[in-house]
C-alpha positions as CSV (number, residue, x, y, z in Angstrom):
1,M,-8.4,101.5,17.9
2,T,-11.4,103.6,18.8
3,P,-12.8,104.7,22.1
4,E,-15.8,102.4,21.5
5,E,-13.5,99.4,21.0
6,V,-11.6,100.2,24.2
7,S,-14.9,100.5,26.1
8,A,-16.1,97.2,24.6
9,L,-13.0,95.4,26.0
10,I,-13.7,96.7,29.5
11,E,-17.4,96.0,29.3
12,N,-16.7,92.4,28.2
13,E,-14.5,91.9,31.2
14,I,-16.9,93.4,33.6
15,A,-19.6,91.1,32.2
16,G,-22.5,92.9,33.8
17,N,-21.0,92.7,37.3
18,W,-20.9,96.4,38.0
19,S,-20.9,95.9,41.8
20,Q,-17.2,94.9,41.8
21,T,-15.0,97.0,43.9
22,N,-11.4,97.1,44.9
23,W,-9.2,98.0,48.0
24,H,-9.8,101.7,47.3
25,G,-13.6,101.3,47.2
26,C,-13.7,102.5,43.6
27,D,-17.1,102.4,42.0
28,L,-16.9,101.3,38.4
29,R,-20.0,103.3,37.2
30,R,-18.6,106.5,38.8
31,C,-15.0,106.1,37.9
32,L,-15.0,104.7,34.3
33,V,-14.5,107.5,31.8
34,T,-15.0,107.7,28.0
35,P,-11.6,106.4,26.7
36,E,-9.3,109.3,25.8
37,L,-5.9,109.0,24.1
38,R,-3.4,110.9,26.3
39,D,0.3,111.3,26.8
40,Y,2.0,109.8,29.8
41,D,5.6,110.1,31.2
42,D,7.1,106.6,31.2
43,R,9.9,106.9,33.7
44,G,10.6,103.2,33.6
45,A,11.4,103.1,29.9
46,P,15.0,101.8,29.3
47,P,17.3,103.6,29.5
48,P,16.2,106.2,32.0
49,V,16.1,109.5,30.2
50,D,15.6,113.1,31.2
51,P,13.2,114.3,30.0
52,P,11.2,111.0,30.4
53,H,10.0,109.0,27.5
54,V,6.4,109.9,26.5
55,V,3.9,107.2,25.6
56,K,0.3,107.5,24.3
57,M,-2.3,105.4,26.0
58,W,-6.0,105.4,26.6
59,L,-7.2,106.8,29.9
60,V,-10.2,104.5,30.9
61,L,-10.7,105.0,34.6
62,E,-10.1,107.9,37.1
63,E,-10.1,106.8,40.8
64,V,-11.2,110.4,41.7
65,P,-12.9,111.7,38.6
66,E,-13.9,115.0,40.3
67,D,-10.4,116.3,40.7
68,R,-8.3,113.6,38.9
69,S,-6.1,113.2,42.0
70,G,-6.1,109.4,42.3
71,Y,-4.8,106.4,40.3
72,K,-5.7,106.1,36.7
73,I,-6.2,103.0,34.6
74,V,-4.7,103.2,31.1
75,Y,-4.7,100.9,28.1
76,N,-2.0,100.4,25.6
77,G,-3.5,98.9,22.4
78,E,-0.1,98.1,20.9
79,V,0.7,95.6,23.7
80,G,-2.9,94.8,24.6
81,M,-2.5,95.5,28.3
82,F,-3.9,97.7,31.0
83,G,-1.8,99.5,33.5
84,L,-1.7,102.2,36.2
85,A,-0.7,105.9,36.1
86,V,-0.5,108.5,38.8
87,P,-0.9,112.3,38.8
88,G,2.2,114.1,37.6
89,S,3.4,117.4,36.1
90,P,3.3,118.4,33.3
91,R,1.8,114.9,32.5
92,D,0.5,112.0,34.5
93,V,3.1,109.2,35.0
94,F,2.7,105.7,33.8
95,I,3.9,103.2,36.5
96,G,3.4,99.8,34.9
97,F,1.3,97.2,33.3
98,Y,-0.8,94.8,35.3
99,G,-2.6,92.8,32.6
100,S,-6.3,92.7,32.1
101,F,-8.6,95.5,33.1
102,L,-9.9,93.7,36.2
103,E,-6.3,92.7,37.3
104,T,-5.3,96.3,37.0
105,Y,-8.5,97.4,38.9
106,A,-7.7,95.0,41.7
107,G,-4.1,96.2,41.8
108,M,-4.9,99.8,42.4
């Protein structure tokens, strides 16, 4: 999958309705980022392991793009679902799948 294909999935869901917002007041035009494949700690992967299981997913939205301190929406092309991640160290932490992009956006 390419960054352009991931962006197309999101744009198809948004369907031109860029004024949508969520409980956090996230502005789609400001918070969407060019999809970037990144590593995330998956602390919920069975069985719990230390160090945590690392998964590669596409970062597609940063709640606070200026300092990357907020929620992140990620996409896993293997399962075809969007989910949320939160800041962590040394990597951000994947916290779960929510379904479509807009379902995940609403679940932030």
